C-alpha positions, 0 to 999 in steps of 0.5 A: 259425195255421191249425193252431191254428184247426183244433184249436179247431174240432175240440173239442166246444163247450159250448153249455150253458155259453154259455147259463149265461153269458147267464143269469148276465149277465141276473141281474147286470143285474136285481141292479144295477137293484134294488140302487138301493133298498138304500141301501147296506144289504146285507140289503135288496138285491133278488136278494141274491147277484147279485154272485156272478155275477162269481165264477161268470164267473171260474170259467167263464173258468178252465174254458173257457180250460183246456179250449180252450188246454191242448193247443194250446201246441205249435202256439201262441205266447204272443203268439198267445194274448194276441192271441186274448184281446185280440180277444175282450175288447177291442172290447166294453171300448171300447164300454162306455167309449163308452156310459159317456161318452155317458150320463154327463151324464144321471146327475146326482144330488145325493142320490148325491153325483154333483152334480159330474157337470154341472161335470165338464169334457168334456176330463176325461170324454174322458180317463177314457173313453180310459183306460177303453178300455184297462181300466187303473184310473184314479187318485183324481184322475180319480174323476169320479163320486165312488164310488171306482170303478176305472172311473167310466164303467163300473163292471163293467170292474173285473172285466175288469181282473182277467180280463186278469191271470188270462189272463196268469197262465194263459199264463205259469205256470198252463198248465204247472202240474201237477194237484197244484200246481193242487190246492194253489193251489185249497186255499190260495186257498180259505182266503183266500176263507173268511177274507175272507168270515168276517172281513168285517163284512157276511159277504160277498165283495163288493168289488174294484171300488174304488180306495179303498185297497190293501185293495180291490185285495187283495179283487179278487185274492181274488175272482179267484184261487179261482174261476179256479184252481178252473175250471182244476182242474175242466177238467183233473181231473174227468171229465164225466158226461151230465146230462139236461135240464142247461140247465134244471136248471143255469139254475134252480140259478143263478137260485136261488143268485143270488136267495137271500135274505141270511142272518143279517141284521146280527146273524149275518153268519157265516151269509151268509159260510157261504152264499157260500162254499158257493155258490162252492166247492160249488155253482158247480163242480156247475153248471159240471160239470153244464152241461159234461156236458149236451147241448142237444137241438133246434134251438130250444134250441141257438139259445137257448143260442147267443143267450144266450152271444153277448149275455152279454159285451155285456150285462155290459160295457154295461148299467151306464151305463144303471143309473147313469141309472136310479139317478139317476132313482130317487134324484132322484125319491125313488121306492121299490121299492113304487111300480109305476113303479119296477118298470116303469122297472127292467124297461124298463132291463133290456130296453133293456140286452138290446136294446142288447147285441144290437145291439152284438154283431150289428153291432159285436162279431162284425164287428170280431172277424172283421175283426181275425181276417182282418188277423191271419191275413194277416200270418202 
């Protein structure tokens, strides 16, 4: 155990990648807040491609996991790896489910088809909450919101379900895969991604979060496979070059990529499909490599990147229950995006999400992970 810790500490840390994870997480919150006004029309979404942050997270995860663990398996068992990943991910998954349960009855909205929230019995809510803490998807019989979500109390948990699958695949097989095998897998999964993007009537790669049918599960695996494999491939194959002002450049790039307007409208969805494939397969790898090759200069910049990295996961996994409340407020009050109060309440929702994430990170996530680490160490 101690040898493993020393190896971990001897590797340089990618502060910029931490910061970029925070930038992407905040963009996800803005995307979800203002997605409320699209009424399901993909062409009208504000911060139109914010959902691609999930694919960016998968690629970043593959890169960082490969970088951190590839050369440690001679001193670390598969059990050690899984314990580390559980300690890293599970505490905040539990909190996300708790927050979702605490805010559930404040999300009543007939206009969204959420009219049954008030009549959902507490026992059923608590059952969904407990299942959500395990990140196991619920069945349709427990779809208490009516959106066909894997996790009705906290929608974004779907990506953590797939993140765990990616971690298992890495430990069992991908850590042993040669560069050639990885390259072949990247090529094949890129083909699946391109096929899905161009055959989807909307011309995008949205999906994976629903329990609607087996198709959604397939979409989730498509969205996971290419970026995660590409992240591992980049970490093993590409040599980094120093980039000046890397954090500023990559942050601006990410914001532009997520906020870029939808292309092609409803008449030419292939244009948007091309944009998303280009973003995922060309631009995200460039952003990650530029970030990994850059250096943060100055104590203030270092602290800022660390802050963004520290709150990124707590923001992502706890913000959506607040967005459900905001969405119900918008629909029940028939508010529009043109109204100042919609923007004001939306920005307040974003700020509260960041503040809540900081509190959970500072007073729960970090202390709990340290406590679990001590327990695990004492038993070795």
